[in-house]
N, C-alpha and C positions, 0 to 999 in steps of 0.2 A: 435253588438256582441262584448263582451269584449275580447274574445280570438282570435283576428284577427291575432296575431303573433304565438300563440301556445295554444293548449288546452291539458292540462295534465289530463289524466284519472287516478285517484288515488283510489285504493281499500283499504279502511281502514279496518283492521282486526277486530276491536271491533265494538260493536253495536252503540256506541256513538263516535262522532268526535268533537273535540274542539280545543285543543291547536295549532295543526299544521295549522289549518285554519287561525288563527290569525297571526301566524308567517309567513305564506305564504304571507299575505298582507303587512307584514313589508318589504319584500325584493323583491317581484315579479317585474320584469321590466314591463313597459307599454305594453299592448297587450297580456299578458300571463294570462290565466285563469286556475283555478283548478276545475275539475269536479269530485265529490266524490261519490262513492258508498261504501257500507259496507258489510262485512261478519257478523258473528253473535257471535263472541267470547265474552263471559261474564266473564269467569274465565280462568286463564292461566294453564289449566290442559290438558293433552293429548287428552282426549275424546272430550272436547269442541273444541279444535283446529282442530282435525280431522273432526268432523262434519261440522265445519264452512268452511273448505276447499272444502267440497262438494258443496258449493255455488259458487265456483270460476268461473266456466264457465258461469253461468247465469248472474252474475254481469259483467263479461267481455263482454258478448254479449250486455248488456245494454249500456256499454260504447261505444261499436261499433255503436250502434244506435244513440248515442250522438255525433258521428263523432269527437272523440278526436284524437290527433296526436300520442299519446303514452299511453300505459297502464302500471301502476306500482302497483304491490302488495306491500303494506306497511307492516312494522313490522318485527321484528326478529323472534318471535315465529312461524309464519306459515312456515318459511324457515328452521330454525334450527330444527323444528319438524322432518324433513326427513334427516338431516345431510348435510354436505358439498356436493354440487352437486345437491341437491333437487331443487335448484333454476332453474335448466335446465328443470326439470320435470314440474314445475309451468309454465314456458314459453311455454313448449310444449302443456300443457293443454289449455292455453289461445289461442294458435295458432290454435287449433281445431275449434274455434268458431269465429275467426276474423283474418284478415291479418294485423291488426295494430301492429306495433312493441311493444314488451312487455319486461319488466324487473322486478326486485324487488328492494326494497330499501336496502335490505341487500347486494345485488350485488353492489349497489352504494357505500355503506360504505366500502366494500372491495377495490373497485377501487379507492376510495378517499384516503384511507390509503396508498395504493401503490403509488399513484400519489404524495403524500406528503413525500414519502421516509420513512415511518414509518415501522419498522420491529418488534420492541418491544413496546408493549402498555399496558396500564391499562384500565380497564372498570369501569365506574361508572354507575350503573344500578338501575332503580326503581324496578326491578323484584326480586323474591325470589330465593332460592338455585337451584331448578331444572332447571329453565329457564337460570339462569346464567351459570350453568355447560354446558348446551347444547350450549349456545352462545360461551363460552370459547373453547369448543371442535371444534365447527364450524370454529372459527377463526384460531385455531392452525392447523386444517386440510387445511385451506386456505394458510398456510405458515407463519403465524405470531407467535411470542412468546408473550404469555399473562403473564405479570409479576405480575398481581394482579387484583382482582375483589372485588369491594365494592358494595354490594346490599342492598336495603332498604326493600324489600318484601312488597311493597305497593299494595293493591288490585287494580285490573285493573280499576275499576270504579272510583277510587280515584286519579289516577295518574294525571289527568288533573287539579285537585284541589291543587296540590303541589305548594308551594310558589316558586316564581322565584329564590329566593336565594338558594333553596335546591340543585339545580343541580350544583351551583358554589361550595358549601361546599363538595358535594359528589365527584366531580371531583378532588378537591384539596386534600381531604383525601385519595382518591385512589392513587393519584400521589405521595404523600409524603411517602407512604409506599414503593414505588419503584421509587425513584427519577431519576434513570438511564433510565427510559422509554422514548421512543422517541415520544410518542403521547398519547392522551387520547381519548377514544371512549365512547360516551354517547348514548346508544340505546333508542328507544321508542319515536316516534313522539308526543305522548301525554304528555310527560314530558317537561315543559317549560325550554328551554335552550338558545334560540337565543341571548338574551341580555347578556348572560354570556360568549359567545364564545370568543370575543375579549379581555375582561378583563382576562380570564383564560390564553389565549395565552401570554398576556403580563406578567402575574404574574408567570407562570410556565415555560415560554420560550420554549414551544413545541406546535405543532399543536393540535387543538381540533376538532374532527369530531363528529357530531351528526347525528342521523338517518335521520331527515328530511332535514337538511342542505346538507348532502351527496346525498340524493335522488335528490334534486334540481340541484346540480352541475352535477350529472350523466345525468339527463334528459336534462338539458340545453345543455350539451355537445353533446348528441345524436341528439338534434334538431338544433344544430348549432346556438345557441343563445350566442354570444360571447360578453356579456356585464358585465363588472366587477361590483360586488356588494360590496360596501364599508361598513365597520363597523361591519361585522359579521364574521370575521376571514379570514385567508389567503386562505382557499379553495374557497370560493365564490369570493374573490378578484381576484383569478387566472383565472376567466372566460374570462378576457379581453386579455389574452396572446395568 
């Protein structure tokens, strides 16, 4: 069994899963495995997201059967769908079908930004206007100041096919509009980001938090895996402290 150290149960909100699986294997410490199930979001519209959340308990129960150590609902849209605080309802619903600890990747992002001392941030997002507004509102309700949002309105099915350079340009463009920001947030685990985190932090001089990077930091902290991960930004490097 590869997950002798920890088995992370990850609920991918979309019907397909690609980029984050590759990025997990770039950074995962020995003995840590990723066990993936999926919801059924095809389009980032409210009706589709709501219907997909109806699958939450069934996929969480399947992860329970797989004997994972933690369950994470990935993605911003399933959480911002209900506004700030809805992450607690998600954890409550998962808790009805399993006693395994549960969280969300959006919770991880909020905790990561706080841990890095970021209060004012910019967002570089692959999403369109409605989802970006929901995310901005969510983060503001969580206590952050959002100084700017740069969105690309990429269809969900195409996000994983974005070039690796796109997230670098996206983050830089968002930051240059609000250069007093204390950090950059890049949502969506399907958007390729990992190889850009360290270069962006060097070039912009501020922390960069991405959805999947923050989820890993959050989960590793929960599971007491204190192994610094080098080369992918200061957040993952801080795991050794």
